[in-house]
N, CA and C atoms as a LAMMPS dump frame, in Angstrom:
ITEM: TIMESTEP
0
ITEM: NUMBER OF ATOMS
393
ITEM: BOX BOUNDS ff ff ff
-5.0000000000000000e+02 5.0000000000000000e+02
-5.0000000000000000e+02 5.0000000000000000e+02
-5.0000000000000000e+02 5.0000000000000000e+02
ITEM: ATOMS id mol type element x y z
1 1 1 N -210.089 -385.96 48.076
2 1 2 C -210.945 -386.292 49.676
3 1 3 C -210.275 -385.078 50.326
4 2 1 N -211.16 -384.322 51.024
5 2 2 C -210.533 -383.133 51.667
6 2 3 C -209.748 -383.384 52.943
7 3 1 N -209.019 -383.057 53.975
8 3 2 C -209.144 -383.594 54.903
9 3 3 C -209.602 -382.553 55.968
10 4 1 N -210.022 -382.908 57.559
11 4 2 C -210.45 -381.588 57.987
12 4 3 C -209.082 -381.013 58.916
13 5 1 N -208.912 -379.812 58.913
14 5 2 C -207.805 -379.408 59.102
15 5 3 C -207.637 -379.605 60.873
16 6 1 N -206.076 -379.303 61.437
17 6 2 C -206.441 -380.171 62.953
18 6 3 C -206.795 -378.656 63.463
19 7 1 N -207.75 -379.371 65.237
20 7 2 C -208.3 -378.101 65.941
21 7 3 C -207.132 -376.856 65.964
22 8 1 N -206.048 -377.711 66.694
23 8 2 C -205.222 -376.442 66.912
24 8 3 C -205.308 -375.164 65.829
25 9 1 N -205.23 -375.823 64.588
26 9 2 C -204.772 -374.953 63.737
27 9 3 C -206.263 -373.858 63.627
28 10 1 N -207.549 -374.431 63.956
29 10 2 C -208.678 -373.732 63.777
30 10 3 C -208.738 -372.659 64.955
31 11 1 N -207.817 -373.637 66.004
32 11 2 C -207.953 -372.242 67.357
33 11 3 C -206.839 -371.049 67.336
34 12 1 N -205.831 -371.369 66.132
35 12 2 C -204.749 -370.446 66.003
36 12 3 C -205.533 -369.165 65.232
37 13 1 N -206.21 -369.69 64.186
38 13 2 C -206.642 -369.28 62.967
39 13 3 C -208.025 -368.285 63.695
40 14 1 N -209.151 -368.818 64.91
41 14 2 C -209.496 -367.615 65.41
42 14 3 C -208.806 -366.832 66.681
43 15 1 N -207.957 -367.235 67.318
44 15 2 C -207.246 -366.222 67.647
45 15 3 C -206.684 -364.986 67.167
46 16 1 N -205.957 -365.508 65.855
47 16 2 C -205.329 -364.324 65.12
48 16 3 C -206.693 -363.276 64.852
49 17 1 N -207.407 -363.833 64.098
50 17 2 C -208.801 -362.906 64.09
51 17 3 C -209.205 -362.067 64.679
52 18 1 N -209.133 -362.743 66.026
53 18 2 C -209.863 -361.972 67.17
54 18 3 C -208.872 -360.865 67.508
55 19 1 N -207.641 -361.186 67.615
56 19 2 C -206.421 -360.172 67.878
57 19 3 C -206.881 -359.231 66.677
58 20 1 N -206.879 -359.344 65.445
59 20 2 C -207.312 -358.3 64.607
60 20 3 C -208.395 -357.28 64.591
61 21 1 N -209.196 -358.313 65.105
62 21 2 C -210.21 -357.074 65.18
63 21 3 C -210.335 -356.394 65.989
64 22 1 N -208.969 -356.704 67.43
65 22 2 C -208.982 -356.099 68.583
66 22 3 C -208.096 -354.587 67.872
67 23 1 N -206.527 -354.954 67.568
68 23 2 C -206.382 -354.176 67.047
69 23 3 C -207.069 -353.169 66.37
70 24 1 N -208.088 -353.456 65.062
71 24 2 C -208.92 -352.676 64.723
72 24 3 C -209.706 -351.804 65.227
73 25 1 N -210.543 -352.219 66.457
74 25 2 C -211.216 -351.777 67.085
75 25 3 C -210.234 -350.122 67.588
76 26 1 N -208.974 -350.639 67.958
77 26 2 C -208.076 -349.668 68.653
78 26 3 C -207.458 -348.632 67.499
79 27 1 N -207.415 -349.083 66.286
80 27 2 C -206.982 -347.84 65.464
81 27 3 C -208.579 -347.483 64.41
82 28 1 N -209.491 -347.857 64.578
83 28 2 C -210.307 -347.214 63.774
84 28 3 C -210.338 -345.952 64.353
85 29 1 N -210.868 -345.814 65.812
86 29 2 C -210.893 -343.956 65.813
87 29 3 C -209.747 -343.246 65.755
88 30 1 N -208.268 -343.806 65.417
89 30 2 C -207.371 -342.714 64.968
90 30 3 C -207.289 -341.957 63.715
91 31 1 N -207.956 -343.29 63.447
92 31 2 C -207.528 -343.059 61.686
93 31 3 C -209.195 -342.265 60.757
94 32 1 N -210.076 -342.33 62.147
95 32 2 C -211.353 -341.62 61.726
96 32 3 C -210.849 -340.084 61.97
97 33 1 N -209.884 -340.013 63.13
98 33 2 C -209.452 -338.67 63.832
99 33 3 C -208.907 -337.705 62.61
100 34 1 N -207.316 -338.518 61.938
101 34 2 C -206.842 -338.303 61.189
102 34 3 C -207.744 -337.93 60.039
103 35 1 N -208.986 -338.626 59.14
104 35 2 C -209.971 -338.212 58.469
105 35 3 C -210.748 -337.298 58.422
106 36 1 N -211.327 -336.758 60.064
107 36 2 C -211.733 -335.663 60.275
108 36 3 C -211.191 -334.251 60.342
109 37 1 N -209.551 -335.027 60.373
110 37 2 C -208.211 -333.529 60.499
111 37 3 C -208.144 -333.31 58.352
112 38 1 N -208.418 -334.588 58.484
113 38 2 C -208.133 -333.919 56.395
114 38 3 C -208.763 -332.915 56.321
115 39 1 N -210.332 -333.641 55.934
116 39 2 C -211.498 -333.185 56.375
117 39 3 C -211.334 -331.285 56.232
118 40 1 N -211.793 -331.134 57.952
119 40 2 C -211.232 -330.338 58.483
120 40 3 C -210.491 -329.037 57.448
121 41 1 N -209.215 -329.555 57.524
122 41 2 C -208.132 -329.172 56.428
123 41 3 C -208.609 -328.577 55.158
124 42 1 N -208.878 -329.533 54.564
125 42 2 C -209.782 -328.896 53.098
126 42 3 C -210.984 -327.814 53.218
127 43 1 N -211.47 -327.752 54.13
128 43 2 C -212.869 -326.481 54.886
129 43 3 C -211.63 -325.421 54.586
130 44 1 N -211.039 -325.165 56.281
131 44 2 C -210.497 -324.579 56.154
132 44 3 C -209.542 -323.662 54.992
133 45 1 N -208.682 -324.215 54.086
134 45 2 C -208.151 -324.003 53.239
135 45 3 C -209.082 -323.052 52.05
136 46 1 N -210.475 -323.94 52.291
137 46 2 C -211.327 -323.152 51.138
138 46 3 C -211.772 -321.654 51.86
139 47 1 N -211.781 -321.587 53.246
140 47 2 C -212.275 -320.583 54.291
141 47 3 C -211.283 -319.579 54.088
142 48 1 N -209.938 -319.876 53.943
143 48 2 C -208.816 -318.874 54.371
144 48 3 C -208.868 -318.42 52.868
145 49 1 N -209.301 -319.1 51.727
146 49 2 C -209.192 -318.357 50.127
147 49 3 C -209.892 -317.269 49.802
148 50 1 N -211.522 -317.802 50.508
149 50 2 C -212.006 -316.695 50.355
150 50 3 C -212.013 -315.709 51.666
151 51 1 N -211.084 -315.609 52.398
152 51 2 C -211.092 -314.974 53.34
153 51 3 C -210.595 -313.515 52.825
154 52 1 N -208.975 -314.466 51.944
155 52 2 C -207.666 -313.856 51.379
156 52 3 C -208.321 -312.796 50.303
157 53 1 N -209.265 -313.337 49.806
158 53 2 C -209.703 -312.516 48.944
159 53 3 C -210.837 -311.631 49.201
160 54 1 N -211.005 -311.283 50.174
161 54 2 C -211.44 -310.764 50.505
162 54 3 C -213.049 -310.773 50.327
163 55 1 N -213.876 -311.724 50.112
164 55 2 C -214.837 -312.211 49.663
165 55 3 C -215.741 -311.748 51.063
166 56 1 N -216.822 -311.574 50.906
167 56 2 C -218.242 -311.708 51.981
168 56 3 C -219.326 -312.107 52.075
169 57 1 N -219.76 -312.358 50.538
170 57 2 C -220.444 -313.461 50.269
171 57 3 C -220.136 -315.117 50.617
172 58 1 N -220.976 -315.856 51.299
173 58 2 C -220.419 -316.927 51.364
174 58 3 C -220.843 -318.116 50.306
175 59 1 N -219.732 -318.396 49.426
176 59 2 C -220.273 -319.245 48.305
177 59 3 C -221.285 -320.231 48.211
178 60 1 N -222.57 -321.224 48.119
179 60 2 C -223.536 -321.878 48.23
180 60 3 C -222.605 -323.662 48.546
181 61 1 N -221.251 -323.691 47.402
182 61 2 C -220.875 -324.862 47.316
183 61 3 C -220.357 -325.173 48.781
184 62 1 N -219.558 -323.809 49.519
185 62 2 C -218.578 -323.898 50.313
186 62 3 C -219.907 -324.382 51.813
187 63 1 N -220.287 -323.302 51.878
188 63 2 C -221.677 -323.608 52.964
189 63 3 C -221.979 -324.803 53.046
190 64 1 N -222.821 -325.523 51.824
191 64 2 C -222.824 -327.118 51.623
192 64 3 C -222.202 -328.116 52.246
193 65 1 N -220.391 -327.565 52.379
194 65 2 C -219.329 -328.362 52.491
195 65 3 C -219.49 -328.496 53.842
196 66 1 N -219.334 -327.1 54.383
197 66 2 C -219.408 -327.083 56.155
198 66 3 C -220.463 -327.798 56.776
199 67 1 N -221.795 -327.382 56.357
200 67 2 C -222.881 -327.81 57.168
201 67 3 C -222.998 -329.34 56.643
202 68 1 N -222.646 -329.584 55.334
203 68 2 C -222.791 -331.294 55.601
204 68 3 C -222.108 -331.819 56.698
205 69 1 N -220.832 -331.634 56.328
206 69 2 C -219.854 -331.874 57.72
207 69 3 C -220.078 -332.021 59.127
208 70 1 N -220.917 -330.554 59.46
209 70 2 C -220.71 -330.43 60.807
210 70 3 C -222.247 -331.43 61.205
211 71 1 N -223.083 -331.556 60.398
212 71 2 C -224.627 -332.289 60.541
213 71 3 C -223.876 -333.746 60.798
214 72 1 N -223.024 -334.288 60.114
215 72 2 C -222.147 -335.729 60.258
216 72 3 C -221.59 -336.033 61.428
217 73 1 N -220.873 -334.967 61.223
218 73 2 C -219.528 -335.495 62.198
219 73 3 C -219.273 -334.924 63.647
220 74 1 N -220.118 -332.885 63.516
221 74 2 C -219.716 -332.618 64.642
222 74 3 C -221.196 -331.502 64.853
223 75 1 N -221.664 -332.098 66.232
224 75 2 C -222.498 -331.473 66.881
225 75 3 C -222.109 -330.262 66.987
226 76 1 N -221.111 -329.914 67.8
227 76 2 C -220.894 -328.989 68.185
228 76 3 C -220.599 -327.584 67.288
229 77 1 N -220.149 -328.112 66.311
230 77 2 C -219.69 -326.7 65.122
231 77 3 C -220.887 -326.621 64.78
232 78 1 N -222.151 -327.651 63.893
233 78 2 C -223.124 -327.235 64.03
234 78 3 C -223.811 -325.97 64.575
235 79 1 N -223.68 -326.161 66.22
236 79 2 C -224.3 -325.552 67.178
237 79 3 C -223.903 -324.046 66.82
238 80 1 N -222.149 -324.039 66.314
239 80 2 C -221.605 -322.795 66.681
240 80 3 C -222.056 -322.191 65.011
241 81 1 N -221.898 -323.041 64.291
242 81 2 C -222.487 -322.608 62.941
243 81 3 C -224.152 -321.308 63.028
244 82 1 N -224.501 -321.752 63.918
245 82 2 C -225.99 -321.779 64.031
246 82 3 C -225.474 -319.932 64.806
247 83 1 N -224.697 -320.292 65.756
248 83 2 C -224.571 -318.897 66.798
249 83 3 C -223.751 -318.157 65.527
250 84 1 N -222.72 -318.573 64.725
251 84 2 C -221.946 -317.767 63.856
252 84 3 C -222.951 -316.727 63.073
253 85 1 N -223.699 -317.326 62.379
254 85 2 C -224.292 -317.183 61.034
255 85 3 C -223.496 -317.434 60.359
256 86 1 N -224.202 -318.134 59.584
257 86 2 C -223.646 -319.163 58.116
258 86 3 C -222.996 -318.029 57.453
259 87 1 N -223.61 -316.995 57.007
260 87 2 C -223.109 -316.119 56.464
261 87 3 C -221.838 -315.049 56.333
262 88 1 N -221.54 -315.13 57.832
263 88 2 C -220.238 -314.558 57.845
264 88 3 C -218.928 -315.424 57.976
265 89 1 N -218.168 -315.545 57.065
266 89 2 C -217.004 -316.071 56.684
267 89 3 C -216.377 -316.354 57.861
268 90 1 N -215.999 -315.166 58.308
269 90 2 C -214.707 -315.126 59.41
270 90 3 C -215.219 -316.006 60.737
271 91 1 N -216.518 -315.681 61.163
272 91 2 C -217.392 -316.431 62.388
273 91 3 C -217.26 -318.177 61.872
274 92 1 N -217.72 -318.112 60.543
275 92 2 C -217.352 -320.105 60.566
276 92 3 C -215.975 -320.351 60.33
277 93 1 N -215.376 -320.052 59.959
278 93 2 C -213.654 -319.421 59.276
279 93 3 C -213.747 -320.487 61.194
280 94 1 N -213.452 -319.203 62.135
281 94 2 C -212.955 -319.408 63.329
282 94 3 C -214.097 -320.915 64.347
283 95 1 N -215.308 -320.758 63.933
284 95 2 C -216.012 -322.114 63.92
285 95 3 C -214.873 -323.423 63.508
286 96 1 N -214.848 -323.593 62.632
287 96 2 C -214.012 -324.663 61.98
288 96 3 C -212.91 -324.722 62.512
289 97 1 N -212.221 -323.594 62.345
290 97 2 C -210.292 -323.885 62.915
291 97 3 C -211.109 -324.613 64.604
292 98 1 N -212.165 -323.746 65.951
293 98 2 C -211.936 -324.638 66.591
294 98 3 C -212.234 -326.09 66.813
295 99 1 N -213.503 -326.635 65.755
296 99 2 C -213.777 -327.996 65.322
297 99 3 C -212.215 -328.811 65.198
298 100 1 N -211.306 -328.599 64.211
299 100 2 C -210.441 -329.044 64.339
300 100 3 C -209.225 -329.108 65.839
301 101 1 N -209.746 -327.827 66.607
302 101 2 C -208.868 -328.324 67.917
303 101 3 C -209.377 -329.227 68.609
304 102 1 N -210.664 -329.26 68.621
305 102 2 C -211.103 -330.676 69.417
306 102 3 C -210.705 -332.005 68.639
307 103 1 N -210.601 -331.852 67.403
308 103 2 C -210.27 -333.125 67.504
309 103 3 C -208.748 -333.405 67.235
310 104 1 N -207.992 -332.624 67.192
311 104 2 C -206.517 -332.531 67.464
312 104 3 C -206.282 -333.08 69.006
313 105 1 N -207.146 -332.561 69.834
314 105 2 C -207.202 -332.875 71.364
315 105 3 C -207.731 -334.217 71.687
316 106 1 N -208.612 -334.808 70.869
317 106 2 C -209.21 -336.501 70.608
318 106 3 C -208.27 -336.957 69.882
319 107 1 N -207.529 -336.778 69.292
320 107 2 C -206.458 -337.747 68.393
321 107 3 C -204.836 -337.707 69.539
322 108 1 N -204.692 -336.567 70.196
323 108 2 C -203.258 -336.305 71.147
324 108 3 C -204.347 -337.334 72.325
325 109 1 N -205.412 -337.192 72.589
326 109 2 C -205.999 -338.541 73.815
327 109 3 C -205.759 -339.961 73.141
328 110 1 N -206.492 -339.996 71.973
329 110 2 C -206.677 -341.358 71.705
330 110 3 C -205.112 -341.876 71.337
331 111 1 N -203.569 -341.367 70.51
332 111 2 C -202.344 -341.411 70.698
333 111 3 C -201.994 -341.592 72.039
334 112 1 N -202.501 -340.994 72.979
335 112 2 C -201.562 -340.896 74.6
336 112 3 C -200.545 -339.94 74.284
337 113 1 N -200.091 -338.81 73.504
338 113 2 C -199.528 -338.027 73.405
339 113 3 C -199.557 -336.807 74.188
340 114 1 N -198.808 -335.625 74.95
341 114 2 C -199.386 -334.912 75.202
342 114 3 C -199.742 -333.606 74.374
343 115 1 N -200.84 -332.931 74.449
344 115 2 C -200.825 -331.672 74.017
345 115 3 C -200.971 -330.196 74.202
346 116 1 N -201.364 -328.95 73.816
347 116 2 C -201.377 -327.834 73.964
348 116 3 C -201.76 -327.516 75.74
349 117 1 N -203.006 -328.072 75.836
350 117 2 C -203.7 -327.804 77.006
351 117 3 C -202.551 -328.692 78.119
352 118 1 N -202.005 -329.069 77.988
353 118 2 C -201.256 -329.866 78.73
354 118 3 C -200.104 -329.265 79.484
355 119 1 N -199.983 -328.274 78.464
356 119 2 C -198.873 -327.389 79.077
357 119 3 C -199.258 -326.358 80.253
358 120 1 N -200.506 -326.051 80.925
359 120 2 C -200.973 -325.608 81.887
360 120 3 C -200.4 -326.31 83.441
361 121 1 N -200.313 -327.596 82.947
362 121 2 C -199.551 -328.327 84.165
363 121 3 C -198.488 -328.46 84.313
364 122 1 N -197.38 -327.941 83.417
365 122 2 C -196.178 -328.177 83.293
366 122 3 C -195.727 -326.679 83.655
367 123 1 N -195.859 -325.746 83.576
368 123 2 C -196.191 -323.954 83.705
369 123 3 C -196.923 -323.614 84.48
370 124 1 N -195.514 -322.849 85.253
371 124 2 C -196.501 -321.797 86.356
372 124 3 C -197.054 -320.572 85.55
373 125 1 N -197.911 -320.257 86.311
374 125 2 C -198.417 -318.536 85.893
375 125 3 C -197.121 -317.735 85.099
376 126 1 N -196.116 -318.048 86.128
377 126 2 C -194.785 -316.691 85.531
378 126 3 C -194.153 -317.583 84.112
379 127 1 N -194.753 -318.599 83.552
380 127 2 C -194.045 -318.676 82.202
381 127 3 C -192.839 -319.8 82.725
382 128 1 N -192.1 -320.349 83.828
383 128 2 C -191.648 -320.742 84.36
384 128 3 C -191.539 -322.455 84.827
385 129 1 N -190.892 -323.065 84.387
386 129 2 C -191.533 -324.398 84.613
387 129 3 C -191.758 -325.095 86.009
388 130 1 N -192.69 -325.601 86.351
389 130 2 C -192.898 -326.047 87.411
390 130 3 C -191.994 -327.189 88.214
391 131 1 N -192.008 -326.769 89.357
392 131 2 C -190.602 -328.079 90.171
393 131 3 C -190.921 -329.187 90.268
C-alpha cells in the first residue's frame, strides 16, 4: 500500500521545479550566446585559413556553413552577406567578424558586464578619464 506524500512535500517539489525553470529561463540565452560565439569562431577560423592561404575562390562547404548559420541565427549577417557578395572571402570574413561582435555585446548585456562600447561613456574624447 502506497501512502500519499504530505502536501507540504508536494508544495516544496512544485516550488523547486518552478525555481529550476526560472533559472533555466535566465541561463538559456547566455548558453545560446556562448554557442553562437563558438560557431562564429569556427567559421572565422575557416575563413582566416582561406585568407592566409591566399584563396580567392570561396569553397562550397564554407559557403554553405556561413549561409546556413546566417539563415538560422543572424538575419543581419544574411543581409551583410548579400551586400558583401558571397564570393568575396574578405567581405564574408568581415561580415562574420561583425556578427561575432554583436553576439559579444549581447552576451555582455545578458551577463551585465561592461563591453568595449561602454568605454565611450568613461573616456573623454581626448583619451583622459572622465571626472
